[in-house]
N, C-alpha and C positions, 0 to 999 in steps of 0.2 A: 048325537051326530059324530060320525067317525071321521077323523082326519085322514086324508090320503097321503101315504108315506112319500111318494115321489121317487124318482131315480136319482141316486147320488151322482154328483159331478164334481170335478176339481180341475183347477188350472194353475199353472205357474206363470205369474205375470209380474214383470219388473222385480223379480227376486222375492215376491210374496206368494205364498200358497193361498189360493182362494177356493172355497168350497161352495156348493150349491145343490139345488134340487131341480128336477124337471118333471113336467107332466105333459102328456099328449104325445103325438107322433112326430118325430123329426121330419121336416119337410112341410108340415102344416104352417099356418100363419104364425110367424115368430113373435113372441112377446117376452121382453125382458122385465122382470118384476123386482122392485127394490123395497125392502122392508123398512120398518120404522125403528126409532131409537130404542136400543137395548133388546130388540127382537132379533129375528133371523129368518132364513128362507122358509122355515116351517110356518111363518105367518100366513103363507098362501096355501097351506095344506087343505083348507076347506074350499076356498074360492077357485084355485087353479084346476082341480079335477072337473069342475063344472063347466069350464070353458073348453068343451070337447072339440071344437073346430080349430083349436089353436095349440101351438107348441110353446108352453110357458116355461121359461127358465128363471128361477129365482136365485139370486146370489147372496151368500152371507157377506155383508159388507165388512171391511177390515175391522178387527177388534170385536166382532160379533160371531156367535155360533161356532163353526168349525174352521173359519178362516183365520189367517195369521193376524197377530197384533202388529202394529207398526213399531219401529225401533224407538228406543227411549228418547232420542233427540227429535222425533217427528211428532205430529199432532193429528187431530181429527177434525179439521175444518170441513165444511160440507162439500167443498170442491176437491178435497184431497183424493177422493175415490174415483174421480173422473178418468184419470189415465188407466187405472186398472180395469174399469168397466169397459173402456174402449178396447183394451186388450182381450177381455172376455168375448166381446162382440166379434172381434177379428178372428179369435180362435173358433168361434161357432160358425164363422163364415157368413154372418148376417150383415150384408151391406145396407139393407132396409129392414126396419122392424117397428113394431109398436112398443111403447114404453109405458109401464105402469108403476106407480109408487104409492106407498102409504106413509103418511105423516112425514118424518124426516126423509124417508125415501122419496116422497112426493116432491119435496124441496130439491133433493139431489136430481131427481128426474127432470124438473124444470130447468135446472142449470145445464144438464147434459143436452136436453132438447134445444135449448136456446143457442148452444155453441155448435152443435152439428145438426141443424134442422133438416138438412138435405137427407139425413139417414132415418129420421123419425117420421113414420107415416101417420101415426096417431098417438095421442098422449092421454093417459088416464090418471087422474090425481085423486087419491082416496084420502079425504079429510086432511089435506095439506096442499099448499101451493107455493108459499114463500116464507122465509123467516121474518120474524118481527123486526122492523127496521130500527136502527140506532142512529142518532144524530152524529154528524161529523165531529162535533166538539166533545163527544163522549169517548173518542178513540183512546186517549191516554188511560182513562179509568178502565175501559174494557181490557186493554192490554195488561194493566196491573192486575186485574181480576184473574186473567188467564195465567199469569206468572204465579200468583199466590195459589191458585187452585191446582195447577199442574204439580207444584211441589207437594201439596197436601195429598193428592190422590196417588202419587208415585210412592208415597210412604205407607199407603194402606194396602191391605190384602182383602180379597173377596171373602165373604162370609162362608162358613162351612155348615152344611145341613146334614144331620145324621141319616136321613133317608130321602129318597126321591119324593115321597109324598109330602115331606116337610117343605121341600123346595117348591113343589107345585102349589102348595097352600100359600106360599109367600107371594106368588105371582097371579093368583086368581083375581081378575079384574073384570069390570064391565058385565058381570054375570055371564061370562062365556061358558059354554059346555066344557066338561072336564077333558074330553078327548083332544080338542085343539090346544088347550092350555098345556096339557101334558106333552104333546108333540113339540110345542114351542120351548118349554122348559128343558126337556131332555137334550135338545140340540144346543142349548147354552150351558150344559153341565159337563163336568169331567169328574171321575173318581179321584179321591184324595184321602190322606190320612184323616180318619174321623167321619168319612162319609162322602159328600159331594160338594163341589164348589163351582162357581161360575167360570166360564171361559172368557166372559166379557172383560174387555180392558177397562179398568176403573177410570182411566183418563177421559173416557167418553162422558163421564158425569161432570167434568170440569167445564169452565167457561171457554168459549172460542176466543182466539186471539184477536180476530177481526170480525166485526158485524157489518152487514151490508146497510147502506143508506137507502132512503126512499128512492132516490133517483137511480141507483144501481139496480134495485129490485124492479122498478118500472122498465128499465132497459131490458132486463132478462125476460120479463113477461111479454113485452112488446115484440121480442124476437121469436116468440112461439107462433110460427106461421102455420103449423099443422092443426087439424081439428083436435080440439081438446075437450075432455069431459071431466068436470070437477064434481065429485060426489061428496056431499057433506053429511056428517052424522048430526042428528038433532042435538046430541049431547057432546059435540066435538068442536071443530074449528068454527062452526056456525055461530058460536058465541063470540067470535072475533070479527065483527062485521067489517072492520076497516080493511082486513086482508081480502075478504070476499069482494068488497067494493073495488079494491085495487085490481084484482083479477078481472072484474067486469070491465073496467076502464081500459086495461092494457092488452088483454088477450083478444085478438080479433075474431077468432073462430071458436068461440067458447059456448058450451052447454053446461048449465049448473042444475043439479037435482039434489034434493034433500032426502036422506034415508033414515028411517027410524033406528034408534039404538045409540050406543056409545062409540067411542073413538075406534074400537076394534070391530066395527060392524061387519067387516068383510070376513070375520071368523065366527060370527054369531048365527043365530037361527035363521035370520033373513038373508043369508048369503046367496041363496038360490035366486032371489029377486035381483040382488046386486049383480050376480053373474049374468043374468038375462040382459040387464041394461048394458053391461060392458060388452057382451057378445054382439048385441045389435049395433053398438057404436063401432066396434072394431071391424065389423063387416059392412059398415056404411049404411046401416038401416035405422039409425037413430040420430035425430037432431041435425046439427050442422055438418055439411059434407065438405 
């Protein structure tokens, strides 16, 4: 399977340079796509070209791919990307759009859709819906963990690989075809002394300063008024039934379907089936209207 390269895009939003990729014809049905943790816009290089009736724009979230890292005093809470994403949407001229996210990107998509529901026509969540909740009494421990881990990761440097092939081998997961993995890895790499190193901000590996409580997550999911499709990987979030149950209770216009494969099923051999489901849903021909 060959990954579709996409058209390079970039924006200057709130003093940060953001990069992305697009597939399809501008003017077609707009879809903003958000990748998962430590991935980048090339995460959609298999799926997006199959959505031929849509204009898909995938953004490298801050600290990932070819987008800028945040300043040393900043962090990477799941809501920190929302102002920049709104800036990208405004730059694209998209008043109304469909929103699609994978994993951490699905969580960010849920947050964005819950806060500006009047702009999101339809929501597609790929093996992610909400973060695991943390009890209120755990707040001091969580904050301490964030402080300790931020100090740790700011003192570390990304690993250096002698060749591109070595970097690709380190990221081979879920039995994915080599083409999509290579596209994903190349976008997260830069040349350096001794070979290649990641562009990814290591602070993304650290703990969040604040974790959402059950009631906060319930409020976010209840605010998702648009038709929502949650696709679960058999070897992914489906193993966490409490989050799926929470989505069933709180999202009013929800369809859920299970898809064979691992967490990156949207990049695997069955991506054509996934694309068909998403295409039908985005065009109002699948499930809840």
